[in-house]
N, C-alpha and C positions, 0 to 999 in steps of 0.2 A: 426337512423342517424349514418353515418360512421364517425369516428374520423379522424382528420388530421394526417398525418404521424409524426409531431413533437410534437403532444400532448400526454402527459402521464398521467397515473392514479396516484392518491394520494398514493396508496399502493406501486406503483413502486418507487416513489420519496422517500418514507420512507425506503424502502429496500435499495436503492442506498445510502441514507444517512447513514444507519447502516454499510454497507460494507466500505464506504469511511472513516467513523470514526474509524473502526477496522483497516484499512490500516494505518491511521495516527497514531494510537496507536502503531502498530508494528514498525513504523519508529521512534517514539519518545521515546520508552523505550530502554535504552542501554543494550547491551549484554556484559558482563564482561568476560575477560580472562586474564591469567597470562602468562608472558614470563620470564623464568629464564635464566639469562645471563651466569651463571657459577655455580659451586658448591659452597655452602656456602654463596651465595649472596642473597639479597632480591629480590623476584620477582617483576617485573614491571607489574602493573595492567593497562590493557587498557580497554576503553569503546568504543564499536563500535555501531554506529547509522545506521540504514537502514534495510530494508527488501525487497527483499530476499537476497540482498548482501549489505554489508555495504558501505556507501559512505562518512562517516565522522568517524574519530578515534581520541580519545584524551586519555591522561593519567588520571588516577584517581586523581592525585594531582592537576589537573586543567590546566597543561601546555599542549599545543597543540602538536600533532605529525602530521607533515605536510605530505600530500599526493599530489604528483604532484606539490609541492612547494606552494600550496595555503591553505591546510587544508581540502579541499573538493575535492573529486575525481569526476570531472565533468562527465566523461563517465559513472561511476557507478550511479551517481545521475540521468542522463538522462534514463538509463536503468531501474532503480527503478520507475521513473515516468511513463515510457511506460508500464511496467508490471501493475502498479496501474491503469492506464487508461484503459487497456484491461480488467482487472478484473471488474472494475466498469461498463464499457460499456456492458460487457457480462451479468452482473447482470441485468441491465436495459432492454436490449433486451430480455433476457429470461423471465423476469417478464411480460413484455408487450406482448410477444408472447402467454404466457399462459392465460393471462387475455383476450386478444382479441380472442383467439381460443375458449374460454369458451362463450364469448359474441356471437360469430357467431353461435355456436351450439344452444344457447338459442333463437336466432333469427329464425333459421330454424324450431325449434319446434313450435314456435308461429304463 
């Protein structure tokens, strides 16, 4: 029996879940960097959130550094979401392609 186009295998769902959780982890863990204003001054430590490009930045002290006047750069946030959606979709389609191709070969043999 042939599967419907919107029906996926459990192994595909598990693979997509792991990829999505890895992407969430990449976006949730901050990247630290220091900015030195001048000689002899304390560096300012910044935390950038987001992957592949940061969309949120804050100082390590907890005070916010605003981007575009709101704290979150919405264009970078949308770009990050699009990249994540493409990666998750490619994983799902790739897994389903491999599994269904193997099922078709097994059907031809039997």
